[in-house]
PASEBA-1860 file (N, C-alpha, C; in nm, 3 decimals):
! residues 291
1> XXXXXXXX> 1.998/1.349/-0.469/1.896/1.245/-0.480/1.910/1.145/-0.366 ~ 1.897/1.196/-0.245/1.895/1.108/-0.129/1.805/1.170/-0.023 ~ 1.764/1.090/0.072/1.683/1.141/0.182/1.541/1.087/0.180 ~ 1.453/1.160/0.247/1.312/1.122/0.260/1.231/1.188/0.150 ~ 1.175/1.107/0.063/1.097/1.155/-0.049/0.954/1.108/-0.033 ~ 0.860/1.198/-0.043/0.720/1.162/-0.023/0.652/1.135/-0.156 ~ 0.580/1.023/-0.163/0.494/0.993/-0.278/0.361/1.063/-0.251 ~ 0.349/1.184/-0.300/0.239/1.272/-0.260/0.104/1.223/-0.314
9> XXXXXXXX> 0.003/1.230/-0.227/-0.133/1.197/-0.271/-0.188/1.311/-0.357 ~ -0.292/1.281/-0.433/-0.368/1.384/-0.505/-0.501/1.403/-0.433 ~ -0.521/1.517/-0.368/-0.649/1.538/-0.298/-0.760/1.570/-0.397 ~ -0.875/1.513/-0.372/-0.994/1.538/-0.455/-1.105/1.600/-0.371 ~ -1.191/1.675/-0.438/-1.314/1.726/-0.377/-1.419/1.734/-0.487 ~ -1.530/1.663/-0.466/-1.636/1.657/-0.568/-1.582/1.606/-0.701 ~ -1.492/1.508/-0.690/-1.432/1.440/-0.805/-1.343/1.531/-0.890 ~ -1.299/1.642/-0.835/-1.203/1.731/-0.900/-1.079/1.742/-0.811
17> XXXXXXXX> -0.965/1.773/-0.871/-0.845/1.796/-0.790/-0.870/1.915/-0.699 ~ -0.842/1.897/-0.571/-0.861/2.002/-0.471/-0.730/2.080/-0.458 ~ -0.720/2.190/-0.528/-0.595/2.264/-0.531/-0.565/2.337/-0.401 ~ -0.667/2.374/-0.327/-0.643/2.434/-0.195/-0.577/2.332/-0.102 ~ -0.627/2.209/-0.104/-0.568/2.104/-0.022/-0.429/2.067/-0.072 ~ -0.409/2.067/-0.203/-0.277/2.036/-0.258/-0.175/2.139/-0.212 ~ -0.211/2.264/-0.214/-0.120/2.368/-0.168/-0.089/2.350/-0.019 ~ -0.190/2.311/0.057/-0.170/2.287/0.201/-0.072/2.171/0.223
25> XXXXXXXX> -0.085/2.066/0.143/0.005/1.952/0.155/0.149/1.991/0.119 ~ 0.164/2.069/0.014/0.298/2.114/-0.027/0.362/2.195/0.086 ~ 0.288/2.287/0.143/0.339/2.368/0.254/0.375/2.281/0.374 ~ 0.293/2.180/0.399/0.316/2.086/0.509/0.451/2.018/0.494 ~ 0.486/1.979/0.372/0.613/1.909/0.350/0.732/2.005/0.350 ~ 0.711/2.124/0.301/0.819/2.224/0.309/0.851/2.255/0.455 ~ 0.748/2.275/0.535/0.766/2.308/0.677/0.832/2.193/0.753 ~ 0.805/2.070/0.711/0.857/1.953/0.783/0.981/1.892/0.719
33> XXXXXXXX> 1.044/1.967/0.627/1.177/1.936/0.575/1.186/1.807/0.493 ~ 1.075/1.770/0.429/1.084/1.660/0.333/1.189/1.695/0.227 ~ 1.270/1.597/0.191/1.382/1.625/0.100/1.338/1.641/-0.045 ~ 1.244/1.558/-0.089/1.200/1.558/-0.229/1.052/1.523/-0.233 ~ 0.977/1.587/-0.320/0.837/1.551/-0.343/0.825/1.479/-0.476 ~ 0.754/1.366/-0.474/0.728/1.289/-0.595/0.585/1.315/-0.638 ~ 0.568/1.371/-0.757/0.437/1.399/-0.814/0.400/1.291/-0.915 ~ 0.272/1.259/-0.922/0.219/1.163/-1.020/0.280/1.024/-1.006
41> XXXXXXXX> 0.294/0.980/-0.882/0.335/0.843/-0.858/0.213/0.753/-0.837 ~ 0.236/0.633/-0.786/0.127/0.540/-0.758/0.031/0.598/-0.656 ~ 0.086/0.656/-0.549/0.005/0.708/-0.439/-0.080/0.826/-0.482 ~ -0.044/0.889/-0.593/-0.118/1.004/-0.645/-0.242/0.962/-0.725 ~ -0.270/0.832/-0.732/-0.382/0.783/-0.815/-0.370/0.831/-0.960 ~ -0.247/0.833/-1.008/-0.220/0.885/-1.142/-0.299/0.810/-1.249 ~ -0.321/0.681/-1.227/-0.394/0.601/-1.326/-0.537/0.650/-1.345 ~ -0.589/0.726/-1.250/-0.727/0.775/-1.261/-0.735/0.918/-1.312
49> XXXXXXXX> -0.620/0.981/-1.338/-0.619/1.121/-1.381/-0.618/1.130/-1.534 ~ -0.699/1.220/-1.586/-0.697/1.248/-1.729/-0.573/1.330/-1.762 ~ -0.534/1.333/-1.889/-0.413/1.404/-1.930/-0.420/1.553/-1.895 ~ -0.536/1.616/-1.914/-0.545/1.758/-1.882/-0.534/1.782/-1.732 ~ -0.581/1.686/-1.652/-0.567/1.699/-1.506/-0.421/1.687/-1.464 ~ -0.347/1.595/-1.526/-0.205/1.580/-1.495/-0.130/1.710/-1.528 ~ -0.163/1.766/-1.644/-0.097/1.890/-1.686/-0.126/2.004/-1.589 ~ -0.250/2.016/-1.550/-0.291/2.122/-1.458/-0.226/2.104/-1.322
57> XXXXXXXX> -0.221/1.979/-1.275/-0.158/1.951/-1.145/-0.010/1.986/-1.148 ~ 0.058/1.946/-1.255/0.202/1.976/-1.264/0.227/2.126/-1.270 ~ 0.148/2.195/-1.346/0.165/2.340/-1.357/0.147/2.407/-1.221 ~ 0.043/2.366/-1.149/0.013/2.424/-1.018/0.122/2.389/-0.916 ~ 0.156/2.260/-0.907/0.249/2.215/-0.803/0.391/2.267/-0.826 ~ 0.438/2.261/-0.951/0.577/2.301/-0.976/0.597/2.450/-0.954 ~ 0.496/2.530/-0.980/0.507/2.674/-0.953/0.531/2.700/-0.805 ~ 0.476/2.615/-0.720/0.489/2.633/-0.575/0.611/2.563/-0.518
65> XXXXXXXX> 0.667/2.470/-0.593/0.782/2.395/-0.543/0.916/2.453/-0.587 ~ 0.919/2.518/-0.702/1.046/2.566/-0.758/1.118/2.655/-0.658 ~ 1.246/2.623/-0.638/1.328/2.702/-0.549/1.308/2.672/-0.402 ~ 1.213/2.584/-0.370/1.184/2.552/-0.230/1.218/2.409/-0.195 ~ 1.186/2.318/-0.285/1.210/2.176/-0.258/1.221/2.103/-0.392 ~ 1.317/2.013/-0.408/1.328/1.938/-0.534/1.207/1.848/-0.555 ~ 1.180/1.817/-0.681/1.067/1.730/-0.711/1.100/1.637/-0.828 ~ 1.038/1.521/-0.821/1.048/1.417/-0.924/0.908/1.396/-0.979
73> XXXXXXXX> 0.898/1.366/-1.107/0.767/1.344/-1.168/0.759/1.202/-1.223 ~ 0.653/1.131/-1.186/0.628/0.999/-1.242/0.582/1.009/-1.385 ~ 0.646/0.935/-1.475/0.613/0.946/-1.618/0.589/0.812/-1.685 ~ 0.605/0.703/-1.613/0.600/0.571/-1.675/0.460/0.526/-1.712 ~ 0.451/0.454/-1.824/0.327/0.389/-1.867/0.365/0.255/-1.931 ~ 0.266/0.182/-1.980/0.296/0.060/-2.055/0.300/0.085/-2.205 ~ 0.307/0.213/-2.242/0.318/0.255/-2.382/0.444/0.340/-2.396 ~ 0.542/0.291/-2.466/0.672/0.358/-2.468/0.664/0.498/-2.529
81> XXXXXXXX> 0.581/0.517/-2.630/0.568/0.649/-2.692/0.508/0.749/-2.593 ~ 0.407/0.704/-2.518/0.346/0.792/-2.418/0.445/0.824/-2.307 ~ 0.524/0.725/-2.268/0.625/0.748/-2.165/0.726/0.852/-2.210 ~ 0.766/0.847/-2.337/0.858/0.948/-2.390/0.796/1.088/-2.383 ~ 0.670/1.099/-2.420/0.601/1.229/-2.413/0.592/1.277/-2.269 ~ 0.554/1.187/-2.178/0.543/1.225/-2.037/0.678/1.270/-1.981 ~ 0.783/1.202/-2.022/0.916/1.232/-1.970/0.967/1.365/-2.024 ~ 0.934/1.395/-2.148/0.966/1.527/-2.203/0.894/1.636/-2.125
89> XXXXXXXX> 0.772/1.607/-2.082/0.696/1.703/-2.002/0.762/1.723/-1.865 ~ 0.815/1.617/-1.807/0.886/1.630/-1.679/1.008/1.720/-1.694 ~ 1.077/1.706/-1.806/1.191/1.794/-1.836/1.144/1.939/-1.847 ~ 1.033/1.961/-1.917/0.978/2.095/-1.934/0.946/2.158/-1.798 ~ 0.895/2.078/-1.707/0.860/2.130/-1.574/0.979/2.129/-1.477 ~ 1.097/2.106/-1.529/1.223/2.119/-1.454/1.233/2.025/-1.334 ~ 1.182/1.903/-1.352/1.197/1.802/-1.249/1.343/1.758/-1.237 ~ 1.381/1.716/-1.118/1.516/1.664/-1.097/1.537/1.533/-1.173
97> XXXXXXXX> 1.429/1.455/-1.186/1.437/1.326/-1.254/1.296/1.281/-1.288 ~ 1.288/1.182/-1.376/1.161/1.116/-1.407/1.161/0.979/-1.342 ~ 1.053/0.948/-1.272/1.037/0.817/-1.210/0.956/0.731/-1.308 ~ 1.019/0.625/-1.359/0.957/0.547/-1.467/0.939/0.402/-1.422 ~ 0.814/0.364/-1.406/0.781/0.230/-1.358/0.805/0.126/-1.467 ~ 0.842/0.006/-1.425/0.850/-0.107/-1.517/0.715/-0.124/-1.586 ~ 0.711/-0.142/-1.718/0.583/-0.151/-1.788/0.489/-0.254/-1.725 ~ 0.369/-0.210/-1.698/0.271/-0.293/-1.628/0.174/-0.357/-1.727
105> XXXXXXXX> 0.112/-0.463/-1.684/0.012/-0.538/-1.758/0.072/-0.618/-1.875 ~ 0.170/-0.560/-1.945/0.233/-0.629/-2.057/0.307/-0.756/-2.014 ~ 0.358/-0.757/-1.888/0.439/-0.867/-1.836/0.559/-0.897/-1.926 ~ 0.647/-0.800/-1.947/0.763/-0.821/-2.033/0.865/-0.916/-1.971 ~ 0.947/-0.974/-2.056/1.062/-1.051/-2.010/1.170/-0.954/-1.962 ~ 1.277/-1.009/-1.903/1.388/-0.923/-1.862/1.450/-0.852/-1.982 ~ 1.456/-0.921/-2.095/1.509/-0.857/-2.216/1.418/-0.742/-2.261 ~ 1.287/-0.763/-2.248/1.194/-0.657/-2.283/1.208/-0.536/-2.192
113> XXXXXXXX> 1.226/-0.561/-2.063/1.248/-0.451/-1.967/1.376/-0.377/-2.002 ~ 1.481/-0.453/-2.031/1.609/-0.393/-2.068/1.594/-0.305/-2.193 ~ 1.529/-0.357/-2.295/1.514/-0.279/-2.418/1.427/-0.155/-2.397 ~ 1.326/-0.167/-2.313/1.237/-0.054/-2.283/1.316/0.062/-2.221 ~ 1.389/0.034/-2.115/1.465/0.140/-2.049/1.580/0.189/-2.136 ~ 1.639/0.101/-2.215/1.746/0.143/-2.306/1.693/0.243/-2.406 ~ 1.577/0.214/-2.461/1.515/0.303/-2.559/1.487/0.439/-2.496 ~ 1.435/0.438/-2.374/1.406/0.564/-2.307/1.535/0.643/-2.280
121> XXXXXXXX> 1.637/0.574/-2.231/1.762/0.641/-2.197/1.826/0.708/-2.319 ~ 1.806/0.650/-2.435/1.865/0.705/-2.557/1.783/0.821/-2.615 ~ 1.661/0.839/-2.563/1.571/0.933/-2.627/1.511/1.039/-2.535 ~ 1.559/1.048/-2.412/1.512/1.153/-2.322/1.631/1.233/-2.271 ~ 1.602/1.352/-2.225/1.708/1.443/-2.180/1.686/1.483/-2.035 ~ 1.663/1.383/-1.951/1.641/1.404/-1.808/1.683/1.275/-1.738 ~ 1.741/1.282/-1.620/1.777/1.159/-1.549/1.655/1.071/-1.521 ~ 1.678/0.941/-1.528/1.572/0.841/-1.506/1.598/0.766/-1.377
129> XXXXXXXX> 1.492/0.755/-1.296/1.492/0.663/-1.182/1.395/0.552/-1.216 ~ 1.444/0.430/-1.226/1.357/0.317/-1.254/1.274/0.285/-1.130 ~ 1.161/0.217/-1.151/1.069/0.188/-1.041/1.021/0.046/-1.056 ~ 1.064/-0.039/-0.963/1.028/-0.181/-0.966/0.926/-0.210/-0.858 ~ 0.803/-0.240/-0.898/0.697/-0.269/-0.802/0.613/-0.385/-0.856 ~ 0.665/-0.507/-0.846/0.600/-0.623/-0.908/0.458/-0.647/-0.860 ~ 0.425/-0.606/-0.738/0.289/-0.623/-0.690/0.187/-0.544/-0.771 ~ 0.234/-0.439/-0.837/0.147/-0.356/-0.921/0.160/-0.391/-1.070
137> XXXXXXXX> 0.280/-0.424/-1.112/0.306/-0.437/-1.257/0.288/-0.578/-1.309 ~ 0.299/-0.677/-1.221/0.289/-0.815/-1.266/0.419/-0.875/-1.311 ~ 0.529/-0.800/-1.299/0.661/-0.855/-1.333/0.766/-0.792/-1.244 ~ 0.870/-0.868/-1.215/0.979/-0.820/-1.132/1.100/-0.787/-1.219 ~ 1.159/-0.671/-1.196/1.283/-0.635/-1.264/1.399/-0.690/-1.182 ~ 1.472/-0.783/-1.237/1.576/-0.852/-1.162/1.693/-0.759/-1.130 ~ 1.772/-0.799/-1.031/1.893/-0.724/-0.997/1.987/-0.719/-1.117 ~ 1.997/-0.828/-1.190/2.088/-0.834/-1.304/2.049/-0.733/-1.412
145> XXXXXXXX> 1.919/-0.721/-1.439/1.872/-0.624/-1.538/1.899/-0.482/-1.492 ~ 1.874/-0.457/-1.365/1.898/-0.323/-1.309/2.045/-0.285/-1.319 ~ 2.133/-0.376/-1.281/2.277/-0.349/-1.282/2.326/-0.328/-1.426 ~ 2.277/-0.408/-1.518/2.315/-0.394/-1.659/2.279/-0.256/-1.711 ~ 2.160/-0.210/-1.682/2.116/-0.078/-1.727/2.196/0.033/-1.659 ~ 2.222/0.017/-1.530/2.299/0.118/-1.457/2.439/0.133/-1.515 ~ 2.499/0.023/-1.556/2.634/0.027/-1.611/2.637/0.083/-1.753 ~ 2.535/0.055/-1.831/2.535/0.099/-1.971/2.494/0.244/-1.988
153> XXXXXXXX> 2.418/0.299/-1.892/2.369/0.437/-1.903/2.396/0.514/-1.774 ~ 2.525/0.529/-1.739/2.560/0.586/-1.607/2.519/0.730/-1.586 ~ 2.505/0.806/-1.691/2.468/0.947/-1.675/2.321/0.972/-1.701 ~ 2.248/0.866/-1.732/2.106/0.883/-1.763/2.017/0.804/-1.667 ~ 2.048/0.676/-1.648/1.973/0.595/-1.551/2.049/0.600/-1.420 ~ 1.995/0.678/-1.326/2.074/0.715/-1.208/2.035/0.641/-1.081 ~ 1.921/0.572/-1.082/1.881/0.504/-0.959/1.758/0.419/-0.981 ~ 1.714/0.352/-0.874/1.594/0.270/-0.879/1.518/0.282/-0.748
161> XXXXXXXX> 1.387/0.292/-0.761/1.298/0.275/-0.646/1.263/0.128/-0.639 ~ 1.309/0.060/-0.536/1.291/-0.084/-0.522/1.173/-0.111/-0.428 ~ 1.064/-0.160/-0.483/0.946/-0.189/-0.402/0.905/-0.336/-0.417 ~ 1.004/-0.420/-0.441/0.976/-0.563/-0.450/0.962/-0.627/-0.313 ~ 1.016/-0.561/-0.210/1.018/-0.620/-0.076/1.126/-0.725/-0.059 ~ 1.209/-0.743/-0.161/1.312/-0.846/-0.161/1.446/-0.784/-0.120 ~ 1.484/-0.803/0.005/1.606/-0.741/0.056/1.730/-0.802/-0.011 ~ 1.725/-0.929/-0.043/1.839/-0.992/-0.112/1.859/-0.928/-0.249
169> XXXXXXXX> 1.751/-0.909/-0.323/1.760/-0.845/-0.454/1.814/-0.703/-0.442 ~ 1.763/-0.629/-0.344/1.812/-0.492/-0.322/1.960/-0.493/-0.288 ~ 2.001/-0.590/-0.206/2.141/-0.600/-0.167/2.232/-0.626/-0.285 ~ 2.188/-0.710/-0.378/2.267/-0.738/-0.498/2.286/-0.610/-0.581 ~ 2.180/-0.531/-0.592/2.190/-0.406/-0.668/2.289/-0.311/-0.601 ~ 2.276/-0.295/-0.471/2.366/-0.204/-0.398/2.510/-0.252/-0.409 ~ 2.530/-0.383/-0.402/2.665/-0.440/-0.405/2.731/-0.423/-0.542 ~ 2.657/-0.444/-0.650/2.719/-0.456/-0.782/2.694/-0.340/-0.877
177> XXXXXXXX> 2.606/-0.248/-0.843/2.581/-0.133/-0.930/2.701/-0.040/-0.930 ~ 2.722/0.036/-1.035/2.838/0.126/-1.041/2.826/0.241/-0.942 ~ 2.939/0.301/-0.912/2.942/0.417/-0.822/2.851/0.526/-0.877 ~ 2.777/0.588/-0.789/2.689/0.696/-0.830/2.545/0.652/-0.853 ~ 2.523/0.522/-0.875/2.388/0.470/-0.890/2.330/0.445/-0.751 ~ 2.207/0.488/-0.727/2.151/0.476/-0.593/2.023/0.393/-0.593 ~ 1.997/0.334/-0.479/1.874/0.260/-0.457/1.792/0.330/-0.350 ~ 1.663/0.347/-0.377/1.569/0.405/-0.282/1.470/0.298/-0.239
185> XXXXXXXX> 1.441/0.292/-0.112/1.339/0.199/-0.063/1.202/0.245/-0.112 ~ 1.125/0.150/-0.162/0.989/0.180/-0.203/0.886/0.111/-0.117 ~ 0.930/0.060/-0.002/0.839/-0.009/0.090/0.871/0.035/0.232 ~ 0.779/0.110/0.292/0.808/0.175/0.420/0.847/0.078/0.531 ~ 0.790/-0.041/0.531/0.819/-0.136/0.638/0.967/-0.175/0.645 ~ 1.038/-0.162/0.531/1.179/-0.200/0.530/1.269/-0.082/0.493 ~ 1.223/0.040/0.514/1.310/0.155/0.487/1.441/0.146/0.563 ~ 1.433/0.124/0.693/1.557/0.122/0.772/1.645/0.001/0.740
193> XXXXXXXX> 1.590/-0.121/0.729/1.676/-0.232/0.689/1.749/-0.207/0.557 ~ 1.682/-0.146/0.460/1.750/-0.117/0.334/1.855/-0.007/0.351 ~ 1.828/0.090/0.437/1.928/0.193/0.464/2.053/0.130/0.524 ~ 2.034/0.027/0.606/2.148/-0.038/0.672/2.242/-0.106/0.573 ~ 2.189/-0.144/0.456/2.276/-0.211/0.358/2.314/-0.119/0.243 ~ 2.279/0.010/0.253/2.331/0.103/0.153/2.231/0.182/0.072 ~ 2.101/0.166/0.099/2.004/0.252/0.031/2.031/0.397/0.066 ~ 1.996/0.488/-0.024/2.024/0.629/-0.005/1.901/0.709/0.039
201> XXXXXXXX> 1.789/0.639/0.059/1.669/0.708/0.103/1.547/0.625/0.070 ~ 1.433/0.691/0.070/1.307/0.621/0.043/1.213/0.711/-0.034 ~ 1.121/0.648/-0.107/1.004/0.718/-0.159/0.887/0.660/-0.082 ~ 0.831/0.740/0.006/0.749/0.691/0.115/0.603/0.731/0.105 ~ 0.516/0.638/0.143/0.374/0.667/0.163/0.353/0.725/0.302 ~ 0.414/0.663/0.402/0.397/0.707/0.541/0.441/0.850/0.562 ~ 0.537/0.898/0.482/0.584/1.036/0.495/0.474/1.137/0.465 ~ 0.365/1.094/0.401/0.251/1.185/0.383/0.195/1.234/0.516
209> XXXXXXXX> 0.199/1.149/0.619/0.137/1.186/0.746/0.239/1.221/0.855 ~ 0.360/1.168/0.846/0.464/1.200/0.945/0.594/1.239/0.872 ~ 0.591/1.348/0.797/0.708/1.382/0.714/0.835/1.406/0.793 ~ 0.826/1.477/0.904/0.947/1.508/0.980/1.006/1.382/1.044 ~ 0.920/1.297/1.095/0.967/1.173/1.157/1.036/1.083/1.055 ~ 0.979/1.075/0.935/1.042/0.995/0.830/1.176/1.056/0.790 ~ 1.179/1.186/0.778/1.305/1.253/0.744/1.411/1.225/0.851 ~ 1.371/1.234/0.978/1.466/1.211/1.087/1.520/1.068/1.084
217> XXXXXXXX> 1.434/0.971/1.051/1.479/0.833/1.040/1.583/0.818/0.931 ~ 1.551/0.869/0.812/1.639/0.851/0.697/1.772/0.923/0.719 ~ 1.769/1.042/0.773/1.893/1.117/0.793/1.976/1.060/0.907 ~ 1.910/1.006/1.008/1.987/0.938/1.114/2.062/0.819/1.055 ~ 1.996/0.744/0.968/2.062/0.629/0.904/2.175/0.675/0.813 ~ 2.152/0.782/0.736/2.257/0.833/0.648/2.378/0.882/0.728 ~ 2.353/0.932/0.848/2.461/0.982/0.934/2.520/0.874/1.022 ~ 2.479/0.748/0.999/2.527/0.633/1.079/2.492/0.645/1.227
225> XXXXXXXX> 2.384/0.719/1.257/2.332/0.726/1.394/2.226/0.616/1.406 ~ 2.273/0.494/1.416/2.182/0.381/1.406/2.096/0.362/1.531 ~ 2.143/0.409/1.644/2.058/0.400/1.764/1.932/0.483/1.745 ~ 1.948/0.604/1.694/1.833/0.692/1.670/1.746/0.638/1.557 ~ 1.808/0.594/1.449/1.733/0.542/1.335/1.652/0.419/1.375 ~ 1.713/0.330/1.451/1.642/0.209/1.495/1.524/0.245/1.585 ~ 1.544/0.343/1.672/1.437/0.388/1.761/1.317/0.439/1.681 ~ 1.343/0.523/1.581/1.233/0.579/1.501/1.168/0.469/1.416
233> XXXXXXXX> 1.250/0.380/1.362/1.196/0.269/1.283/1.095/0.189/1.364 ~ 1.129/0.159/1.488/1.038/0.081/1.572/0.914/0.161/1.608 ~ 0.929/0.291/1.625/0.813/0.376/1.654/0.717/0.381/1.536 ~ 0.769/0.364/1.415/0.688/0.373/1.294/0.629/0.240/1.248 ~ 0.661/0.132/1.318/0.617/0.000/1.274/0.467/-0.007/1.251 ~ 0.390/0.036/1.351/0.244/0.024/1.341/0.188/0.118/1.234 ~ 0.242/0.240/1.226/0.195/0.332/1.123/0.222/0.276/0.984 ~ 0.343/0.226/0.963/0.377/0.168/0.832/0.283/0.053/0.797
241> XXXXXXXX> 0.253/-0.030/0.895/0.165/-0.144/0.871/0.024/-0.096/0.835 ~ -0.025/0.005/0.905/-0.161/0.053/0.882/-0.176/0.131/0.752 ~ -0.068/0.183/0.699/-0.077/0.250/0.569/-0.104/0.153/0.455 ~ -0.096/0.023/0.485/-0.116/-0.078/0.380/-0.216/-0.185/0.423 ~ -0.308/-0.150/0.516/-0.411/-0.247/0.555/-0.510/-0.271/0.441 ~ -0.520/-0.175/0.351/-0.591/-0.193/0.225/-0.506/-0.128/0.116 ~ -0.552/-0.135/-0.007/-0.473/-0.087/-0.119/-0.434/0.059/-0.102 ~ -0.306/0.087/-0.116/-0.257/0.225/-0.117/-0.315/0.298/-0.239
249> XXXXXXXX> -0.365/0.421/-0.226/-0.357/0.512/-0.112/-0.484/0.522/-0.027 ~ -0.564/0.416/-0.021/-0.687/0.424/0.058/-0.658/0.460/0.205 ~ -0.568/0.386/0.274/-0.546/0.419/0.415/-0.484/0.557/0.436 ~ -0.386/0.595/0.354/-0.319/0.723/0.379/-0.413/0.840/0.352 ~ -0.503/0.828/0.256/-0.598/0.936/0.232/-0.699/0.945/0.345 ~ -0.740/0.831/0.400/-0.825/0.833/0.518/-0.754/0.899/0.635 ~ -0.625/0.867/0.652/-0.548/0.926/0.761/-0.535/1.077/0.746 ~ -0.503/1.122/0.626/-0.490/1.266/0.602/-0.623/1.337/0.623
257> XXXXXXXX> -0.732/1.269/0.591/-0.863/1.328/0.617/-0.889/1.340/0.767 ~ -0.858/1.237/0.842/-0.874/1.243/0.988/-0.788/1.354/1.049 ~ -0.674/1.381/0.985/-0.584/1.487/1.034/-0.628/1.626/0.989 ~ -0.733/1.633/0.908/-0.786/1.761/0.864/-0.712/1.825/0.749 ~ -0.633/1.746/0.674/-0.552/1.802/0.566/-0.619/1.791/0.429 ~ -0.702/1.690/0.409/-0.770/1.672/0.281/-0.910/1.617/0.308 ~ -0.993/1.618/0.203/-1.121/1.547/0.209/-1.095/1.399/0.185 ~ -1.176/1.316/0.246/-1.161/1.172/0.229/-1.232/1.130/0.100
265> XXXXXXXX> -1.161/1.146/-0.011/-1.221/1.115/-0.140/-1.121/1.043/-0.228 ~ -1.164/0.931/-0.283/-1.084/0.852/-0.376/-1.160/0.840/-0.507 ~ -1.091/0.797/-0.610/-1.156/0.774/-0.738/-1.170/0.624/-0.763 ~ -1.286/0.587/-0.815/-1.307/0.448/-0.852/-1.202/0.402/-0.953 ~ -1.156/0.279/-0.940/-1.214/0.170/-0.863/-1.173/0.163/-0.717 ~ -1.095/0.259/-0.668/-1.065/0.261/-0.525/-1.186/0.312/-0.449 ~ -1.206/0.259/-0.330/-1.321/0.298/-0.249/-1.276/0.308/-0.103 ~ -1.367/0.347/-0.017/-1.330/0.377/0.120/-1.293/0.251/0.199
273> XXXXXXXX> -1.227/0.273/0.312/-1.187/0.163/0.399/-1.307/0.083/0.449 ~ -1.287/-0.045/0.468/-1.385/-0.126/0.540/-1.398/-0.072/0.683 ~ -1.519/-0.075/0.741/-1.540/-0.016/0.873/-1.443/-0.064/0.980 ~ -1.411/-0.194/0.981/-1.320/-0.245/1.084/-1.179/-0.190/1.065 ~ -1.141/-0.168/0.940/-1.008/-0.112/0.915/-1.003/0.037/0.946 ~ -1.114/0.106/0.925/-1.122/0.247/0.965/-1.100/0.261/1.115 ~ -1.165/0.177/1.191/-1.151/0.181/1.338/-1.006/0.152/1.378 ~ -0.946/0.055/1.312/-0.807/0.019/1.342/-0.712/0.134/1.309
281> XXXXXXXX> -0.734/0.198/1.194/-0.648/0.310/1.154/-0.667/0.428/1.247 ~ -0.791/0.458/1.280/-0.819/0.570/1.371/-0.748/0.551/1.505 ~ -0.752/0.429/1.559/-0.683/0.401/1.686/-0.533/0.420/1.672 ~ -0.478/0.375/1.561/-0.334/0.390/1.537/-0.295/0.536/1.533 ~ -0.373/0.619/1.467/-0.342/0.762/1.459/-0.353/0.827/1.597 ~ -0.452/0.786/1.675/-0.465/0.841/1.811/-0.347/0.798/1.898 ~ -0.309/0.672/1.885/-0.195/0.622/1.963/-0.066/0.696/1.930 ~ -0.057/0.748/1.807/0.062/0.821/1.763/0.044/0.972/1.772
289> XXX> -0.063/1.016/1.841/-0.090/1.158/1.864/-0.101/1.240/1.736 ~ -0.159/1.177/1.632/-0.177/1.247/1.505/-0.317/1.304/1.491 ~ -0.409/1.255/1.572/-0.544/1.313/1.576/-0.590/1.321/1.721
END
């Protein structure tokens, strides 16, 4: 559970999952040595998928991934019973772990977050990676809560995707969490800074379009080749910035469409890029020889 992990998009065509494009994306990541694929994460527009669509996507994707590349499945919701069902499904599909986001919209206290993950850890039979993304959920999971859970459930809660953007908070987790617990960067702009203080990898949006380059960055950092890692980090600055000029995954799906990998289709309430941002993204991709 380390390295470059891609938060895979869900390609659509005529408002249906485009399985031909999905297979193309999976092959793209296998060829470019992505370490782990994350299915049904934020970037996958999971909130817009019906239950039967999620089931169909998992069945299709896992059949093509098994034995080729490890995969993690996002299972978190703001309903604990549904999260348990989703996580059991991740176990059924032989995922390496379940990625479970801090409950959103409910705005729980730290004690509520602690009890939520404790309940899950006691009732699922698959490793859990917690996911802290306060910009989406409306609440931040503190370093203290994360460390407490890591210590109490060492064989079940194995890591966290930290997307708070707070390097101090991430540093506290890395410093005080028990051995074997890992932190993954959840914000591409600070992947390398977090690697420098002990992160074990990233779950990346930018890796959708430059999987090999992201892998090379993360592995250079893991190998303490900081000259190479710093060089790649600086080369990726503009790409990372442009992947978030509007709400993710709007920019990355536009980029993949320009690259000829998917159709440029999102589901409401997400909509296409503003014209000025499309021009900016197109220039960035050309400058990076991606189109």
